C-alpha positions as CSV (number, residue, x, y, z in Angstrom):
1,X,-19.4,-72.2,-7.8
2,X,-15.7,-72.4,-6.9
3,X,-14.2,-69.2,-5.5
4,X,-10.8,-68.3,-4.4
5,X,-9.6,-65.7,-1.8
6,X,-6.5,-64.8,-3.9
7,X,-4.2,-64.4,-0.9
8,X,-1.7,-61.4,-1.0
9,X,1.1,-63.8,-1.5
10,X,0.0,-64.2,-5.2
11,X,0.8,-60.7,-6.0
12,X,2.9,-60.6,-9.2
13,X,5.8,-58.2,-8.7
14,X,6.7,-56.6,-11.9
15,X,9.3,-53.9,-12.0
16,X,9.8,-52.6,-8.5
17,X,7.8,-49.5,-7.8
18,X,6.7,-49.4,-11.5
19,X,3.0,-49.3,-12.5
20,X,1.9,-52.1,-14.8
21,X,-1.4,-51.4,-16.6
22,X,-4.1,-53.9,-16.7
23,X,-6.3,-52.3,-19.2
24,X,-9.5,-52.5,-21.0
25,X,-8.5,-49.0,-22.0
26,X,-11.3,-49.6,-22.4
27,X,-15.1,-48.5,-23.5
28,X,-17.3,-51.3,-24.8
29,X,-20.9,-50.7,-25.5
30,X,-23.9,-52.8,-26.7
31,X,-23.1,-55.7,-29.0
32,X,-22.9,-54.3,-32.4
33,X,-22.1,-55.2,-35.9
34,X,-19.1,-53.1,-35.2
35,X,-18.0,-54.8,-32.0
36,X,-17.4,-53.3,-28.7
37,X,-14.4,-51.5,-27.1
38,X,-12.7,-50.9,-23.6
39,X,-9.1,-51.4,-21.5
40,X,-9.2,-52.8,-24.1
41,X,-12.7,-53.3,-25.0
42,X,-13.6,-52.8,-28.6
43,X,-13.8,-49.4,-30.0
44,X,-16.5,-49.7,-32.6
45,X,-18.1,-47.4,-35.0
46,X,-20.8,-45.1,-33.9
47,X,-23.5,-47.5,-35.1
48,X,-21.8,-50.2,-33.3
49,X,-22.6,-50.0,-29.7
50,X,-26.0,-48.6,-29.2
51,X,-24.5,-45.4,-27.6
52,X,-26.7,-42.4,-27.9
53,X,-25.4,-40.2,-30.7
54,X,-24.4,-36.6,-30.1
55,X,-23.3,-33.7,-32.3
56,X,-20.0,-33.3,-30.3
57,X,-17.1,-35.5,-29.4
58,X,-17.5,-38.9,-31.1
59,X,-15.4,-41.3,-29.0
60,X,-12.9,-41.2,-26.1
61,X,-10.3,-43.6,-24.7
62,X,-8.3,-43.8,-21.6
63,X,-4.8,-45.4,-21.5
64,X,-2.0,-45.6,-18.9
65,X,-1.3,-42.0,-18.2
66,X,-2.9,-40.5,-21.4
67,X,-6.2,-40.2,-23.1
68,X,-7.4,-39.8,-26.7
69,X,-10.6,-38.7,-28.4
70,X,-12.3,-38.1,-31.8
71,X,-13.8,-34.7,-32.3
72,X,-17.1,-33.8,-34.0
73,X,-15.3,-33.4,-37.3
74,X,-13.5,-36.7,-37.0
75,X,-10.1,-35.3,-36.0
76,X,-8.0,-37.3,-33.3
77,X,-6.7,-35.6,-30.3
78,X,-4.6,-36.9,-27.4
79,X,-3.3,-35.6,-24.1
80,X,-1.3,-36.6,-21.0
81,X,2.0,-38.5,-20.7
82,X,4.1,-38.5,-23.9
83,X,7.6,-39.9,-23.3
84,X,6.9,-42.7,-25.8
85,X,5.1,-40.5,-28.2
86,X,1.7,-41.9,-27.4
87,X,0.1,-38.5,-27.7
88,X,1.1,-38.6,-31.4
89,X,1.9,-34.9,-32.0
90,X,5.4,-35.8,-33.4
91,X,7.2,-35.0,-30.2
92,X,8.3,-36.8,-27.0
93,X,7.5,-33.8,-24.9
94,X,6.9,-35.3,-21.4
95,X,3.3,-34.3,-21.1
96,X,0.5,-32.4,-22.7
97,X,-2.0,-31.0,-20.1
98,X,-4.7,-30.3,-22.8
99,X,-5.7,-32.1,-26.0
100,X,-3.4,-31.7,-29.0
101,X,-4.2,-32.8,-32.6
102,X,-2.5,-36.1,-33.6
103,X,-0.1,-35.4,-36.5
104,X,-0.4,-36.8,-39.9
105,X,-3.8,-38.4,-39.9
106,X,-6.1,-37.9,-42.9
107,X,-9.6,-38.3,-41.5
108,X,-12.3,-38.5,-40.7
109,X,-12.0,-41.0,-37.9
110,X,-14.6,-42.7,-35.9
111,X,-12.9,-44.4,-32.9
112,X,-9.8,-44.5,-30.7
113,X,-8.2,-47.0,-28.4
114,X,-5.5,-46.4,-25.8
115,X,-3.0,-48.8,-24.4
116,X,-0.5,-48.4,-21.7
117,X,1.9,-46.3,-23.7
118,X,0.5,-46.4,-27.3
119,X,-2.6,-45.4,-29.1
120,X,-4.6,-46.4,-32.1
121,X,-7.3,-44.9,-34.3
122,X,-9.9,-46.3,-36.7
123,X,-10.8,-44.2,-39.7
124,X,-14.2,-44.0,-41.3
125,X,-12.8,-45.9,-44.2
126,X,-11.9,-48.8,-41.9
127,X,-8.1,-48.3,-41.7
128,X,-6.2,-48.6,-38.4
129,X,-3.2,-46.4,-37.4
130,X,-1.1,-46.7,-34.1
131,X,1.6,-44.7,-32.5
132,X,3.7,-44.6,-29.3
133,X,5.7,-47.4,-27.8
134,X,6.5,-50.5,-29.9
135,X,8.8,-52.7,-28.0
136,X,6.5,-55.7,-28.4
137,X,5.2,-54.8,-31.9
138,X,2.1,-53.2,-30.5
139,X,2.0,-50.6,-33.4
140,X,1.5,-53.5,-35.9
141,X,3.8,-51.9,-38.5
142,X,6.2,-54.8,-38.9
143,X,8.9,-53.1,-36.7
144,X,9.8,-52.8,-33.0
145,X,10.6,-49.1,-33.4
146,X,8.4,-46.6,-31.5
147,X,6.8,-43.7,-33.3
148,X,5.6,-40.2,-32.2
149,X,3.4,-40.1,-35.3
150,X,0.8,-42.6,-36.6
151,X,1.9,-45.6,-38.5
152,X,-0.5,-47.8,-40.6
153,X,-1.2,-51.2,-39.2
154,X,-0.2,-53.8,-41.8
155,X,-2.3,-56.6,-43.2
156,X,-5.7,-55.4,-42.1
157,X,-6.7,-53.5,-45.2
158,X,-9.8,-51.4,-45.1
159,X,-13.2,-52.3,-43.6
160,X,-12.0,-52.8,-40.1
161,X,-15.1,-52.6,-37.8
162,X,-13.7,-52.3,-34.3
163,X,-10.4,-51.8,-32.5
164,X,-9.2,-52.5,-28.9
165,X,-5.9,-51.8,-27.1
166,X,-4.6,-53.6,-24.0
167,X,-1.5,-53.1,-22.0
168,X,1.0,-54.0,-24.8
169,X,-1.2,-55.6,-27.4
170,X,-4.1,-54.6,-29.7
171,X,-6.9,-56.3,-31.6
172,X,-9.3,-55.5,-34.6
173,X,-12.5,-57.0,-35.8
174,X,-12.3,-57.0,-39.6
175,X,-15.2,-56.8,-42.1
176,X,-15.4,-60.6,-42.4
177,X,-16.0,-60.9,-38.7
178,X,-12.6,-62.4,-38.0
179,X,-10.5,-61.2,-35.2
180,X,-6.8,-60.2,-35.6
181,X,-4.5,-59.3,-32.7
182,X,-0.8,-58.2,-32.5
183,X,1.8,-57.0,-30.0
184,X,2.9,-58.5,-26.7
185,X,2.1,-62.2,-26.5
186,X,4.2,-63.6,-23.5
187,X,0.9,-65.1,-22.0
188,X,-0.7,-66.0,-25.3
189,X,-3.0,-62.9,-25.4
190,X,-2.6,-62.6,-29.2
191,X,-4.4,-66.0,-29.5
192,X,-2.4,-67.4,-32.5
193,X,-1.4,-70.6,-30.7
194,X,2.1,-69.2,-29.7
195,X,3.7,-67.2,-26.9
196,X,5.8,-65.0,-29.3
197,X,5.2,-61.3,-29.7
198,X,3.8,-60.3,-33.1
199,X,4.7,-57.1,-34.9
200,X,1.9,-57.5,-37.5
201,X,-1.6,-58.8,-37.0
202,X,-2.2,-62.5,-36.6
203,X,-5.6,-64.1,-36.9
204,X,-6.9,-65.4,-33.6
205,X,-7.2,-69.3,-33.9
206,X,-10.4,-71.2,-33.2
207,X,-12.9,-68.4,-33.5
208,X,-15.9,-68.3,-35.9
209,X,-15.9,-65.4,-38.4
210,X,-18.7,-63.6,-36.6
211,X,-16.9,-61.8,-33.7
212,X,-19.1,-59.0,-32.3
213,X,-17.2,-57.8,-29.2
214,X,-13.6,-58.0,-28.0
215,X,-11.9,-56.9,-24.8
216,X,-8.2,-56.5,-24.3
217,X,-6.7,-56.6,-20.7
218,X,-3.3,-56.6,-19.2
219,X,-2.2,-59.9,-20.6
220,X,-5.4,-61.6,-21.7
221,X,-8.1,-61.1,-24.3
222,X,-11.8,-62.0,-24.6
223,X,-14.3,-62.2,-27.4
224,X,-18.0,-62.8,-28.0
225,X,-19.4,-64.1,-31.3
226,X,-22.8,-63.4,-32.9
227,X,-24.3,-66.4,-31.1
228,X,-23.3,-65.0,-27.7
229,X,-20.5,-67.5,-27.1
230,X,-17.8,-66.0,-24.9
231,X,-14.2,-67.1,-25.1
232,X,-11.0,-65.8,-23.4
233,X,-7.2,-66.5,-23.8
234,X,-3.8,-65.4,-22.5
235,X,-2.8,-65.0,-18.8
236,X,-5.0,-66.8,-16.3
237,X,-3.1,-66.6,-13.0
238,X,-6.1,-64.9,-11.4
239,X,-8.8,-67.0,-13.2
240,X,-9.5,-64.1,-15.5
241,X,-10.2,-66.4,-18.4
242,X,-13.2,-67.8,-16.6
243,X,-12.6,-71.5,-17.6
244,X,-12.2,-72.7,-14.0
245,X,-8.4,-73.1,-14.1
246,X,-5.2,-71.1,-13.7
247,X,-3.7,-72.3,-16.9
248,X,-2.6,-69.7,-19.5
249,X,-4.1,-70.3,-22.9
250,X,-2.6,-69.4,-26.3
251,X,-5.9,-70.0,-28.1
252,X,-9.5,-69.1,-27.0
253,X,-11.1,-71.2,-24.4
254,X,-14.9,-71.0,-23.5
255,X,-15.9,-69.0,-20.5
256,X,-17.7,-71.5,-18.1
257,X,-21.4,-71.1,-17.4
258,X,-21.8,-68.1,-19.7
259,X,-24.2,-68.3,-22.6
260,X,-25.8,-65.6,-24.7
261,X,-23.5,-62.8,-23.8
262,X,-23.6,-59.4,-25.4
263,X,-20.6,-57.2,-24.6
264,X,-17.3,-58.4,-23.1
265,X,-14.6,-56.4,-21.2
266,X,-11.1,-57.4,-20.0
267,X,-9.5,-55.5,-17.2
268,X,-6.6,-55.8,-14.8
269,X,-6.8,-59.4,-13.6
270,X,-10.6,-59.8,-14.2
271,X,-13.1,-59.8,-17.0
272,X,-16.8,-58.9,-17.3
273,X,-19.6,-59.4,-19.7
274,X,-23.2,-58.4,-20.3
275,X,-25.9,-61.0,-20.8
276,X,-28.5,-60.5,-23.4
277,X,-30.9,-59.4,-20.6
278,X,-28.5,-56.5,-20.0
279,X,-27.3,-57.9,-16.7
280,X,-23.6,-58.0,-15.8
281,X,-21.4,-60.8,-14.6
282,X,-17.7,-60.7,-13.8
283,X,-14.9,-63.2,-12.9
284,X,-11.3,-63.4,-11.8
285,X,-9.5,-61.2,-9.2
286,X,-11.7,-59.3,-6.8
287,X,-9.1,-57.7,-4.4
288,X,-10.7,-54.2,-4.9
289,X,-14.3,-55.4,-5.4
290,X,-14.1,-55.3,-9.2
291,X,-16.5,-58.2,-9.6
292,X,-19.2,-56.0,-8.0
293,X,-20.8,-58.7,-6.0
294,X,-20.4,-57.1,-2.6
295,X,-17.3,-59.1,-1.7
296,X,-13.6,-59.1,-2.3
297,X,-13.4,-62.8,-3.0
298,X,-12.2,-63.9,-6.4
299,X,-14.2,-66.3,-8.6
300,X,-13.0,-68.9,-11.2
301,X,-16.4,-68.5,-13.0
302,X,-18.8,-65.6,-13.7
303,X,-20.7,-64.1,-10.7
304,X,-23.5,-61.6,-11.0
305,X,-22.7,-57.9,-10.4
306,X,-25.3,-56.5,-8.1
307,X,-27.2,-53.2,-8.1
308,X,-27.1,-52.7,-11.9
309,X,-30.2,-54.5,-12.8
310,X,-31.0,-55.2,-16.5
311,X,-30.6,-52.8,-19.4
312,X,-26.8,-52.3,-19.2
313,X,-25.8,-51.1,-22.8
314,X,-22.1,-50.2,-22.3
315,X,-19.5,-51.9,-20.2
316,X,-15.7,-51.2,-19.8
317,X,-13.0,-52.7,-17.6
318,X,-9.5,-51.4,-16.5
319,X,-7.1,-51.2,-13.6
320,X,-3.5,-51.7,-12.7
321,X,-1.1,-53.9,-10.7
322,X,2.2,-52.8,-9.2
323,X,4.5,-53.7,-6.5
324,X,2.6,-53.5,-3.2
325,X,-0.9,-53.7,-4.7
326,X,-2.5,-57.0,-5.5
327,X,-4.9,-55.4,-8.0
328,X,-6.4,-52.0,-8.9
329,X,-9.1,-53.4,-11.2
330,X,-12.3,-51.3,-11.7
331,X,-15.1,-51.1,-14.2
332,X,-17.9,-48.8,-15.4
333,X,-21.2,-49.4,-17.1
334,X,-24.0,-47.3,-18.6
335,X,-27.6,-48.2,-18.4
336,X,-30.4,-47.5,-20.8
337,X,-31.2,-44.2,-19.0
338,X,-27.8,-42.9,-19.7
339,X,-26.7,-43.2,-16.0
340,X,-23.1,-44.1,-15.4
341,X,-22.0,-46.6,-12.6
342,X,-18.5,-47.6,-11.6
343,X,-17.1,-50.1,-9.1
344,X,-13.8,-51.5,-7.8
345,X,-10.6,-49.7,-7.0
346,X,-11.0,-46.1,-6.3
347,X,-7.6,-44.9,-4.7
348,X,-7.5,-41.8,-7.0
349,X,-11.2,-41.1,-7.4
350,X,-11.5,-43.0,-10.7
351,X,-15.1,-44.2,-9.8
352,X,-16.2,-40.6,-9.8
353,X,-18.4,-40.8,-6.7
354,X,-16.8,-38.0,-4.7
355,X,-14.6,-40.3,-2.7
356,X,-11.4,-42.4,-2.8
357,X,-13.0,-45.4,-1.2
358,X,-13.0,-48.6,-3.2
359,X,-16.5,-50.1,-3.9
360,X,-17.5,-53.7,-4.1
361,X,-20.9,-52.7,-5.4
362,X,-21.6,-50.2,-8.3
363,X,-22.0,-46.6,-7.4
364,X,-23.4,-43.7,-9.5
365,X,-20.8,-41.4,-11.1
366,X,-21.5,-37.8,-9.7
367,X,-22.4,-34.8,-11.9
368,X,-23.3,-36.8,-15.0
369,X,-27.0,-37.0,-14.5
370,X,-28.7,-39.2,-17.0
371,X,-27.1,-38.0,-20.3
372,X,-24.0,-40.1,-20.6
373,X,-23.4,-41.5,-24.1
374,X,-20.0,-43.2,-23.8
375,X,-17.6,-44.1,-21.1
376,X,-13.9,-45.3,-20.9
377,X,-11.6,-46.5,-18.2
378,X,-7.8,-46.6,-18.2
379,X,-5.1,-48.9,-17.1
380,X,-3.9,-46.6,-14.4
381,X,-6.7,-45.1,-12.3
382,X,-8.5,-42.7,-14.5
383,X,-11.9,-42.6,-16.4
384,X,-13.5,-40.5,-19.1
385,X,-16.9,-40.1,-20.6
386,X,-19.0,-38.1,-23.1
387,X,-22.4,-36.6,-22.3
388,X,-25.4,-36.1,-24.6
389,X,-24.2,-32.7,-25.7
390,X,-20.9,-34.2,-26.9
391,X,-18.8,-32.7,-24.1
392,X,-15.9,-34.8,-22.8
393,X,-15.1,-35.2,-19.1
394,X,-12.4,-37.2,-17.2
395,X,-11.8,-38.0,-13.6
396,X,-9.5,-39.8,-11.3
397,X,-5.6,-39.6,-11.3
398,X,-4.1,-36.7,-13.2
399,X,-0.4,-37.2,-12.4
400,X,0.6,-36.7,-16.1
401,X,-2.2,-34.5,-17.2
402,X,-4.4,-37.4,-18.5
403,X,-7.6,-35.7,-17.5
404,X,-6.9,-33.0,-20.0
405,X,-8.0,-30.1,-17.7
406,X,-4.9,-28.0,-18.1
407,X,-3.4,-28.9,-14.8
408,X,-2.3,-31.9,-12.9
409,X,-4.8,-32.0,-10.1
410,X,-6.7,-35.2,-9.5
411,X,-10.5,-35.1,-9.5
412,X,-12.9,-37.3,-7.7
413,X,-15.8,-36.1,-10.0
414,X,-16.0,-35.7,-13.7
415,X,-14.0,-32.6,-14.8
416,X,-14.5,-31.0,-18.3
417,X,-11.7,-31.7,-20.8
418,X,-10.2,-28.3,-21.8
419,X,-8.6,-26.9,-25.0
420,X,-9.4,-27.4,-28.7
421,X,-11.1,-30.8,-28.7
422,X,-14.7,-29.3,-28.5
423,X,-14.0,-26.7,-31.1
424,X,-13.2,-29.1,-33.9
């Protein structure tokens, strides 16, 4: 097994002092007919992931500095930073500290996905709508114009089974089992064989028409088909594609030494997957311990995440990279008992373990007990989850109100989302 220390000199400097998400806004759960979701992992329908159903909030997603959720009645709410219109309330008011309804959506809806500064929702009828920033075509409406209200994604029709949002691109699994992606494509993350941005969905080349799980990261994407075959494509400077190279790929390439996978999640500069046994493996950058193997040494190929055991039924990956930090990758998982575990970067308390200490091994999320039904992680240091009663909680960074608690105070343990979300 070849491993690489990822020296600090490899840090990619983006815009000075500007955060760059490395998402799998991601919640992805058990391998479903509907796919899986996260920082960009698939956001499937309720039947999709094996998540325990509740009578309350249906789904939740964490983006850059904002979050979104689907209420019990299928209405979509968002909160947090809104200068690009990513909250979707028809304004560009700088921030919303509590959930507000997204304008102009005719529901009911079943799933949401959140990118760095845009959001998407999947209706019960299988239609996809996105809103927010659109500089790379990530709204999928055929334009590059941002929107503070939802726009229909073109070319997908109805019957979409799952959606996922990355830093600046998004993907959808359609009824046929084919995978379509759109938006930013400078590293090949759309998977259409080019490095050109796409403002309408393009079919990912070289995949069978039986995709069950997709994960969207900062500049890479991964998928699993019904046979458990895992592939990744896009940026690969930190070995996040898992093919043993550092070569970017514009079309899917098999993940080395990974067979019979179930769920896949793409984060900052790393990726993770569950095996059919329910165990977890990760690969790529490990500067913050995001591989979960007890080290901070990166890996070209999958390595086993320790302490989780078998029976993991939900997996999400997220994180960030900015000038001065090599990586802020982190992940969360749910086991069959409904217990939540997180590991990796923890500078703002996004692991929820009552500390701000990064962890190279999974730790239990405090206060949740054994009744977590869904979990999501963002691209900039916050996480969210839903308990068995259908109550939504978020924790970690709250700089722009992304925890939805009505204030801007960070929280190192899950804090209840306030406002109207739980009354609809």
